C-alpha positions in Angstrom: -55.2 82.5 -137.3 -54.7 86.0 -137.8 -50.8 87.2 -138.3 -51.2 89.5 -135.4 -52.4 86.6 -133.6 -49.6 83.8 -134.9 -46.8 87.0 -134.3 -48.2 86.7 -130.3 -48.1 83.3 -130.5 -45.1 83.0 -131.8 -43.3 85.8 -128.9 -45.1 83.8 -126.4 -43.3 80.5 -126.9 -40.2 82.4 -127.4 -40.7 83.8 -124.4 -41.4 80.6 -122.0 -38.1 79.2 -124.4 -36.1 82.2 -122.9 -37.3 81.5 -119.4 -36.6 78.2 -119.5 -33.4 78.6 -120.5 -32.5 81.5 -118.1 -33.7 78.6 -115.8 -31.2 76.3 -116.7 -28.3 78.7 -116.5 -29.2 79.6 -113.0 -29.4 76.1 -112.0 -25.9 75.5 -113.2 -24.8 78.7 -112.1 -25.7 77.7 -108.6 -24.5 74.4 -108.5 -20.6 76.1 -109.4 -20.6 78.1 -106.1 -17.7 77.0 -103.9 -19.0 74.8 -101.1 -19.5 76.3 -97.1 -18.4 73.6 -94.9 -20.6 74.3 -91.6 -20.4 73.8 -88.2 -22.4 71.3 -86.6 -25.3 73.3 -84.8 -26.9 71.7 -81.8 -31.2 73.2 -82.8 -33.6 72.3 -80.7 -36.6 69.5 -81.4 -39.8 68.4 -79.7 -37.6 65.8 -78.1 -34.9 68.3 -77.2 -31.3 68.7 -79.0 -30.1 68.0 -82.5 -27.6 68.2 -84.0 -27.5 69.4 -87.5 -25.8 66.4 -88.7 -28.5 64.3 -87.5 -31.3 65.8 -89.7 -30.3 64.0 -92.8 -31.4 60.5 -91.1 -29.9 58.1 -93.9 -29.9 60.7 -96.7 -26.9 62.3 -98.6 -28.9 65.7 -98.6 -30.6 68.0 -96.9 -33.2 71.2 -98.1 -33.6 73.2 -95.0 -36.3 76.0 -95.0 -35.1 79.2 -92.9 -39.2 79.9 -91.8 -39.6 83.3 -89.8 -42.0 81.8 -87.1 -45.9 81.2 -87.1 -46.1 85.4 -87.1 -45.2 85.3 -90.5 -48.5 84.7 -92.8 -46.2 84.8 -95.9 -43.9 82.3 -94.2 -47.2 79.8 -93.8 -47.8 80.1 -96.9 -44.9 78.4 -98.1 -44.1 76.2 -95.6 -48.3 75.0 -96.2 -46.8 74.7 -100.1 -44.2 72.1 -99.2 -46.8 70.1 -96.8 -48.1 69.0 -100.4 -45.0 67.9 -101.6 -43.7 66.2 -98.5 -43.7 62.8 -99.4 -41.6 63.3 -102.6 -39.0 66.3 -101.1 -38.3 63.4 -98.2 -37.7 60.8 -100.6 -34.9 62.7 -102.5 -33.7 64.2 -99.7 -34.3 64.8 -96.4 -36.0 68.2 -95.8 -37.1 70.2 -92.7 -37.9 73.3 -91.6 -36.3 75.6 -88.9 -37.7 79.2 -87.1 -36.7 81.0 -84.2 -39.7 80.0 -82.3 -39.7 78.3 -79.1 -40.3 74.6 -79.7 -43.6 74.5 -77.6 -44.4 77.6 -79.9 -43.7 75.7 -83.1 -44.1 72.4 -82.5 -47.9 73.3 -81.7 -48.1 75.3 -84.8 -47.1 72.9 -86.6 -49.6 70.4 -85.6 -52.3 73.1 -85.8 -51.7 73.5 -89.4 -51.2 69.6 -90.5 -47.6 70.0 -91.2 -45.5 66.6 -92.1 -42.0 67.0 -92.5 -39.8 67.9 -89.4 -39.6 70.7 -87.5 -36.7 72.6 -85.3 -36.2 76.2 -83.3 -33.4 77.2 -83.7 -34.0 80.2 -80.6 -30.7 80.4 -78.5 -28.6 79.6 -81.5 -26.4 81.6 -84.0 -26.8 79.5 -86.3 -29.8 81.4 -88.4 -27.9 84.4 -88.1 -24.7 82.5 -89.6 -26.6 80.8 -92.6 -27.1 85.1 -93.7 -31.1 85.1 -92.9 -31.4 87.0 -89.9 -29.4 90.4 -89.4 -29.4 93.3 -86.8 -31.4 95.9 -86.3 -30.5 98.6 -88.4 -28.7 96.8 -90.9 -30.4 96.3 -94.3 -33.0 93.8 -94.4 -32.9 93.8 -90.7 -34.5 90.4 -88.4 -35.2 87.0 -89.6 -35.7 86.8 -93.3 -37.3 83.5 -95.3 -35.1 81.0 -97.3 -33.4 78.3 -97.8 -30.2 76.2 -97.0 -29.0 72.5 -99.1 -26.4 70.8 -97.0 -24.6 67.6 -97.8 -23.1 65.3 -95.7 -19.8 63.2 -96.3 -18.8 60.5 -95.4 -16.9 61.6 -92.0 -19.8 63.5 -91.1 -18.5 66.6 -91.7 -21.8 69.0 -93.4 -21.1 71.8 -96.5 -23.3 74.4 -97.6 -23.8 73.5 -101.4 -26.6 75.9 -101.7 -28.9 78.8 -100.8 -31.9 81.0 -101.9 -34.6 83.4 -100.0 -38.1 83.4 -100.5 -40.3 86.2 -101.4 -43.6 86.5 -103.2 -43.4 85.7 -107.2 -40.3 82.9 -106.4 -39.6 79.5 -107.7 -40.3 78.2 -104.6 -45.0 78.7 -104.2 -46.7 77.7 -107.1 -49.9 79.5 -105.9 -47.8 83.1 -107.2 -47.7 81.5 -110.6 -51.5 80.9 -111.1 -52.3 84.3 -109.8 -50.1 85.5 -112.3 -52.3 83.5 -114.7 -55.7 86.1 -113.6 -56.7 88.6 -115.7 -54.8 91.5 -113.0 -52.3 88.9 -111.4 -52.3 89.1 -107.9 -53.7 92.8 -107.3 -52.8 93.6 -103.8 -53.2 89.8 -102.7 -52.0 89.0 -99.3 -51.7 85.4 -97.4 -53.5 84.8 -94.5 -54.0 82.7 -92.0 -56.8 81.3 -91.7 -60.0 81.9 -94.4 -63.1 81.1 -92.8 -65.4 82.8 -95.1 -64.4 79.4 -97.5 -67.0 76.8 -98.1 
């Protein structure tokens, strides 16, 4: 290894260490965000209305993905990504996806994609807007936005949001982007599609 190669390897190792430290620091700071008690919203499931508190099942924590619906190929990419680790996620916490689509359209789309986690509709509810993932036309980032909220249910049944984050290309919630970053030209303007008919 030449001195130049050694210097590059040292810089790369230092960058990895900085990134790891930054991730740990971010996780620590997120755990200090003030918790926010929320109402027991009623959403729509495949068999009718479902309260937020009921989505926990027998778990204390709930990871809830805010999805923009069947019309968004990016949101579909994230949900497909979660499908592969659904069993692991659901072993640790309750895990569900919520979108603004009608319950019928949403269930049909989930079946087509083969999603293995519960999906619920927020149609007719202020839930998505109240959680900060929908804004009125004309406002910054108007419309629906993708992301995640994490809730905890207390012994008396009350629900508190303990964390939230937004989704976007390159974030830590979808592994495809990080694999693309290893390619010589990175993402190269790639956009997700609903189907890839030319692939074997």
